[in-house]
Structure formats: structure tokens, C-alpha cells
N, C-alpha and C positions, 0 to 999 in steps of 0.2 A: 334368638334365632342365630344359628351358625351361618356365616357367609360362605358361599361357594368359592373355591380357589381360582376359578376362571371368570374373568370380568371383562367382556367386550363392551366397547362404547360405540354407539351408532347414532346417526343423525335423523333417523326417520323410523316410523312404525313399519314401513315397507321392509326394512332390513330385519326387523323382528320376525316377520312372517317367514323369512328365509332361514334365520339362525335358530330360532326357538326349537324347531324340530330336531336340531343337531345335538340337543342336550344342554342348552344354555339355561342356567338357573339363577344367574345374577347378571344384570345388564344395566348400563346407563344410557339414558336418552339425552343426547346433547344436541339440541336444536339451535341453529344459528341463523341469523339474518332472515327471520320470518316475523310476520305480524303477530300480535298477541292472540288473536282468535285462531289463526292457523296453528300457532304453537299449542294453544289449548286443545285443539282437535287432535294434534299428534299425541299429546300427553294422555288424553282420554282414551284414544285407541290403543296406545302402548299399554296403558294400565289394564285394559280389558284383555289384550292378547297375553300379557304376562300372567294375569290371574288364571286364565284358562290353562296355561302351560305350567303352572306352579313355579313361576320364575319371580324373583325379587326385582322390582323396578326401582331404579335410582334416577331421579330427575335432576339434571344439571342446571344450576343457576336459578331457574324459575321457581323459587320457593313459594311465592305467592300463589302461582297456579297449582303447585303441588298441594298446598294447603286447601285451596278452593275445590280441587278435584278429588280430595280425599286420598292422596298418595301418602305413603308412609316413610319415604326415604329421599333425602336430597343431598346433592354434592355441591359444595361451594369452594371456589378458589379464594385466594387471599383477598383479591379485589372485591369479590362478591360479598365477602364478610362485612366489609365496611358499610354496605347499605342494607344488610339483612336484619330483620327483626328476630333475633335469636330467641327472645323470650316467647314470641308468638309461635315460633317453630317448636320449641320445647313444650309449650302448653298444649299444642295439637298432638303431641306424642310422636312427632316426626323424627326419625333417626337422621343422623348427620355424618357425612363424610367430608373430610377437608384435605385440600392439596397443601403440600409443603415442599420447599426447595432449599431452605437453609435453616440455620440454627434458630434465628429469630422467629421464623414462620412456624417451626416445630414447637417452640415454647408457647407461642400464641395459640396454636391448635390444641396442645395438650391441656392448656388452662380451660378450654371449653369442653373438655371431656367428650370428644367425638366418638362415634361408633366405629370409625376406622380413620387411619391417617394414610394418605397417599404420598409417595416419594417419587420424584422424577425430574428430568429424564434419566433413567438408569444408563441408557446407551444413546448415541446420537439418534435424533428422530427427524423425520421429514414432515411430520404432521403440521407443525407451525414453527415459526422462528422463536427460539428460546433465548432468553438472556442468561440462562444458567448453563454451565458446562455439564457434560454428562457426569452423573453422580458416581457411577461405578459400584461394584459389588461390595467394596469395603464400607461404603456409606450405607448400603442396605443393611449390613450387619450392625453398624453403629446405630442406625435408626431403630432397628428391632430391639436392641438392648435398651434404648431410651423409652420406647413406647410401651414396653412390657407386654401386658396381656391384650392391649388394644391391637386389633388386626392391622397389619401393615400391607398396603397395596403398592406394588411396584409397577411403574408405567414408563414407557418411553423406549422405543427401539427394540422391544422384545420380539423374539421369534421363538418358534417351537424348539429349535436347537438350543437356544439360550435358556429356555425355561428351567431345566433342572439346576443349572448353576445359580439362578436367581432365587429359586426356592431354597436351595442349600445355604445360600447366604443369609437367609432369615425371612424372606418375604412370605407372607401367608396367602396372598392373593396376587395374581398376575393380570394386569389390565392391558388390552391391546385395541388398536384402532385399525391402522393401515395394513398391518400384517394379515388382516382378514379382508377388509373392504377393497384393497387393491390387489388381492390375490386372484389369479385366473380362475380358481375354483373356491370361492369363499366358504361354501358349505363343507367341502372336504377339509379345508384348513381349520374351520371351526371344530369339526369332529376331532381333528388331531390335537387341538388345544385341550378339548375336554379330556381326551385320553391321557395326555402327558401330565396334566394337573391332578387328575383323579387317581392316577397310578401312585403318585407320591402320597396322596391322602390315604389310600388303601394300605400302603406299606407301613405307614405310621400308626394305623389303627391297632388298638390292643387286641 
């Protein structure tokens, strides 16, 4: 399956009800600070909503719940990797996306043959305090050279205006959080993201 070039990250299925009608075909559910059963309910509803919309759902962190609920894609940060049962994930046929921020993390990720590699933050981000400086477009280009055919997801401080430059630098997929969730009109912003990423895809089509 080819991954869509636009990749929003949301913290609830309520966001999916708003954004899926805007043309989203790849999304990550990142649930934080909720109990296991509440998280399970979110994963279950997100899975149903995405299935109905023809959207690929990626579950952040909760690989056990993803396995139990029959999801087929998880995203793990470097810290999450330490406690994950990668053999169980692979046996279940679950696809895997991994975060990277530096050379050591990239080498670790590529050794696991993930279905995509994420690099961030490309630009300064307000989402959370990061111990890594902004990576910049040159690092995007370097990472793409190193990951080869593996899809490269760029994340961190991305905006619609910055999207063409990040795609030109080598990113295959652009991931956003606050540029949509903090926008005055999230649905309109989401549609703008779909348009800018898919226009590039159309230009490159044979």
C-alpha cells in the first residue's frame, strides 16, 4: 500500500469526524494521559471511522491495543521501542513507523526495516519541548538519501506555505498537528493541506 503524502496527527476520534470528510487518507491517533479502556475505546472508534472513510489508521505507542483491536499500523518513538515486542508486532503483520532525530536513531530504525521513517522537528515546533534543534531542509535531503526507498515523513513546524519546500527537499509525506488543530478553521486548513500535497503527487505522476 502506498502511503498518502498528507499525514495529520490527532488525539481523539472526535477530530477524525471533522477531518476525514476533508479528504484525509492517512492519520495517526496519538492518545495521551487516558486510561487503558478509554484509549481502547478511542482506538476502536478511530478504526471504524477510518475503515468507513478508506483512511489508513496509525496508532501511536499503544502497540498492544493495536494488536488486540486488529489494527494494522503502529508508530513508535525511540523510547517506545525499548518496551515494544517487535517480534509480536511483526508476527501480527502490523506495519511499523519509527521516529528519528539523529544519526544513531536513524541507524537503529533502519536496522528494523520500518514501513516509514519520520524525521523531526524540521522547523521549530510548539507542540512539545524538544531536546533536538530544528533539523532543517538539508537534513531532510540527507535523510532521504540514507533511507532510500523507505518513505520519509517530515514533521515539526510545518505549514502549508512551507510544504512545497519540504517536499522538494526529499520528504515523501508531511505530518502536522497544531497547524490544523490550533487553526481557526481546521477543516479549511486540512483541505489546503490535502491540495498542496496532492498537487505535487499529480505533477510527478507519469
